[in-house]
N, C-alpha and C positions, 0 to 999 in steps of 0.2 A: 852376325847380326841378324836378327827377326826385320821381312820386309815387307809392311803389309799397306793397309788400307791406304791407297792417295802420294803417294812414293811418282808425281805426273811428271814428264817429256817438260808438259809447257800449260800452267791451267789455267785456259781463257785467256789468254796473257793481252789478243788487241781490244773484249771487250771490259776484260777489268780495265786499263791504261785510261778508257774513258770516264769506268766507275768511279775512280781515283781522283779523273781531272773533274769529277760532277757534273757531266757531261747527263745526267738524265737517274744516275747509280744512285746511292746510298754513299758518299760519302768518307774516309774514312778516319775523317777528324769528328764529324757527326755524324756518328753514330742514327737510328734510329727508333724511334723510342715510339712504341707500339701505339695504338688509340686506348686502349683497355688499359693502359701501364697505369700502378694508382698515382697520385704527384704526394712529394714530397707534407706528410704530417703538417701543422703545428705547434706551437710549446704549449705542452700542457698536451697534450695527447699519446696519442701509442707511439712506440719506436718507431725510425721511422723504414719501410721497406728495404729486406735484400738488393739489393742493384745486381745483378746477373744480367751478362755481355755474352750474345753466339757473332758467334765468324765463320764465315760461310768460302767453303770457294769460287760458288756459280748461282746464279741465280735463284731466290726463291723456287722460281717459274721454271726450275726443271724438270719439275714432275717427276722426279727420281729424286736422288739423293740428298741436296739440297730441303729441294720441298717437306723431306720427313723429316730431314730436321727441324726447318720449323712447327714444325706439324708437333714434332714434341717440346716448341720453348713456346708455344700454344698450349699445352699439353701442362706446366708449370701457371703456368697467370690460370688457368683456367684452376689447380686444384688448390691455387696460393692465394685469389683474389689481390690483397690493397698488402697483403704480406712481401710481396716484392713484386719493382719493378722490372720489365725486361727492356733491351736492348737490344741488334743483331748491326752487320758492317755483313756485307754481302760479296762478291768477286771482289775476294782480297786475295791476290798472288800467292804462291808457297815462297816468292823470295825472302828472302834474308831484308832485304832493306822495309817493304811494304808492309809485310807482315807483325814484326818486330815494330815498326809504329802504332800501326791496327790497335795491338796489343796493353801500349805501352801509353796508347791514349786512351784507353776502358780500362787502363786501370786508375790514372790518374786523375778521372778523374768519374770516380767511388766508388766503380763496379770491386765489391766482392768477390765477385764469382765468376771465371770464365771462362767458355768452352771453343776450343781450336776444333774444326770438327773434317782435317782434312794431317792426310800422316804429314807434309811438308811443312807446318807447322811446328812438328818438331823443335827441332833445333831454338826457334824462335820463338819461345811461349817458355824455354830453359832460360832461355835469358833476360828474358823481363824478368822470368819468376825470383829468380835474385830481387831482382830490384827494388823490388813490390814483397816481402817474405808473408806482410799477414793478406794476400789477395789468393785468395786462393782455381786453381786452376787446373781446368781437364782438358787430356788430349785424345782427338779421337787417332785409336789403330793403331801408335804410334809403340815402346818401347822404353820409353826413357820414362824414371818417376823421380822428385825432389821431396825434402820437406813437404814445400807446398802444393804438390801441380801432381795429380792420377792419371792412368788414361786406363782409358779403354775404347769396346771396344762390342760388335754383334754377331752373332754366326753363322751367320746372311748363306752359307754352305746347307746347311739347315735348310733352306726353303730353297736350295735351287735343285742339292735335293726330291724332296714330296715335288718338286715341277719334272722335275726329270720324269719320279713313277706317272701324274696323267699324264707325259706328253709317253710312256712307250707304255702305256695300258691304247691310247685312242689315236695312233700316227698310222697312218696309211701306209706306208714306205717302210716305214722303219729306219729313215735316215731324217733327225735331228740335226737341226745347227745354232751353234752361241757365237753371236757379234760380242767381240770380246773389246776389252780396252789397254792395260797393257800388261804384258806377262811379267808381273807378280805371283809371290804364291798364293793373294789372299782367292784372287782371281781364276788362277793353277784349277786351284779346288775346288773351287765353286763350278768349272766346267768340268772337273771331274766326278766333281758330285750328283750334279746334270746327271751321265752318264751313267753311274755307280745305278740310280736312281731310276731310269729310264733301263738295262738291262736287267734290273731286278724282276722287270715282270715279262721282260723279250733279251735274250739273254743273246740275241742277234741283234738290237738295234743298232745303232753306228752312230760320232756325231762329228759332224766337222767347223771347224774351227775359222773367223775371219778375225784376224784382229787391228785395231786403228789406231791405235794409239795414243788414247786421249778419254777423257775422261765426262765430254760433253761437249760430241761436234754431229748436230742431229745432219749434217750431210753423209758426212765421213759411216753416218752407220747406215742411212738409210744408204746406202753405196754396199752394204756391205750385208746387209741382207735381201739387199736381189740380189748381190751371190750366190751366197745362198737359197737361193728361194729357186733364180738358175741352175745350180746342181743337181737338184731332187730332195732337199731337203723339205714339211709341212711341218714341225715343230718347228719354230724358233726361241731360243732363253735370250736375250744379254745383261752384260756385266757393264752396261754404260747408263751413261742419268738422265736422257731422255726419252720422248717417247716416240723419237723414229720409226722405230724396232718394231711399236704394235701396227705404227700408219701402214706402216710398208705393207705389215703380213695381212693389215685387212685392205689397204688396194689390189695386193696379185692372189688375198678367196687362201692364204695359210694360218694356220695357231701362231697364239704367240703369248707370252705368257709375263703379264707388269713384271717389274724390278723396282725394289725399294720400298713401291708404292700403289693403290692401287690405279692402273693405268687404264681400265673400262672405257672412260667416252674419247680416249681416240682409237676401239676400234670394236665397237659393241659385238663385231659377228667374230671377230680374230681371237678377242681378248676372253682365255678356257682363261686366267686366275692369277693371281700376285700372290706375288714372293713380297713378305712386307713389314717393314721398320715402326718400332713402335723405340721412339727413343724416347718417351713423355717416360714411360717404365724406369728407366736408367736419371732418365733429368731428375724427376719429381724425387726417386731419393735422394741425387745431391743434396738439392735443393734444403730438401726439408734435415738431411745430416750436415746444411751450416746452418738454419736458424736454430737448431738444436746444441751445438756444438756438438757435434759428435762426431764433424768431416772428419777423413782419413785417404792418407795416398794409399796406393797401390793397386792392382791390376786386376779390370773385368773385365772378363767376354763373359758374353750372360744370349743367349739363344731361349728353345724352345720351353725349353721348362722353370724360364724366368718370363714367360709369356713380350718375350722383345722380339722376335723373327713372329714369323706364323704363314703359311700359304692360304688364303682365303680370296671373297671375291671371285665364287666359282660362277660358268655362265649356264646356262639351262643348261645345254648339249652339251656337259660332261652330265655321264650316266651317275646313278645313286650307288654303285658298287663301286666307286671310282674315285668316292666320295668315301665311304665305308673305308675301305683302305685309304687313302691317306690319313685317315682319321687313325687310324690302328700304327699305321706309322708314327704317326705326330707321337702318340700317348707311347709308342715304345724307342722314342730317337727321346721323347724327356724323363722317364721313370730309371733308362738307362740300361734294359731288358732288351732293346736290339741299338748297335751303335751301327752309323752310317757304314762307318773306317772299321770293317772288327773281315780279317786277313781267310780266307787268302785274299791279295789284291795284287797282279799284274801290271805290271807298267802297260804302254800296246806295242812293248821290243819283247815284249816278254816274261822279262826279268822279277821276282818275287819284291814287292816292296813290305810286306808283310804275310810273317805267314798263318799257317790256318790257326783260329781263331785267338791273333793277337788283335787286340784293340789298340788301335793308336795316342794316345796323347798330345794333348794342346800342345808341345816341342816338335815332335811329328807332323805336325800337321798343318802348322807354323814354316813348317820350311819344304813344305809340298816345291816339285820341283819337276814334275813329270807329267804325261799323260798317261792317264789307267788307261785297259782295256775296251776298245770303241771310239776312243778321241785320233782320227786320223791325223796325221801332218807330227812335224816339230814343231818342238815351242821356239820363237823368233831367239835368238842371243840378244 
């Protein structure tokens, strides 16, 4: 079984309880309709807009994962205008009871296209999809599909690799750190790719990892960043959702990279660049397919080639030659001439994982459960 993004151990439980109880957050049975959404047309006018719903694991203001998804929702509104009417529900736990109720309510309210943006929604979405065969369901980062349910993901490891190239070129100590969420292949793959990028320009670079076992916990993220800085790292990457790592880097005088979105405003001196996800690239395609009656189920995993991930928002302190190198690496990744995961690649015990000139396929990448050379320590059980 492939385990990817968002198989959380505890998904914002306390916040979510408040959200579903109606204490200041969007209630699950009252999804938020955006101010720019179009109202239903009067009789004799054009057909009613396509109702599109998004279900989020976290708050839209997390500055990371959910914020990036909501930017994608806004991109749909901008492109399709009165042809669509979007709705979102934030802070929905991955528990079956909560997720099923939200998906069922949204389908019952006439939404014909529903996006679920976290791994843990997979089984709940599958169940509800069977109940509403005329509704199209899209699940982020899972591995199961149905006649009316597709799966999609983004190649975040490509952004991590490019951040590693910058870190490797600019680190004064050669010591880097990653604040990691939960030890699943997606996150391990990002840590490894960051390391591969750093060691491609500095073969002696090392990477330390602190796991927080949460996707969004600013307090724990800050503690982890502080611990890594105390161990001598001067470059920080994260696979968590808040801006706490960038903020801590700013306070402690080291550098960091935004994750999922541009986090410059949280640490203008610390923030070197951001690995930005453009979910709107995929969302716009799906909406257009539904409007044109061309939607198909299946699996999509897009990245640099399709414009869904990019390293951007460079700090002025990043030298021009480094930015030029990043652009060269982007091109090589996108056109396939310089794949990130090409052997020889060994894990940090010295065991060969990819032979010389062997290029990893998607099956291999989805199953990465080892640290590459340069990453210190062991992956938690």
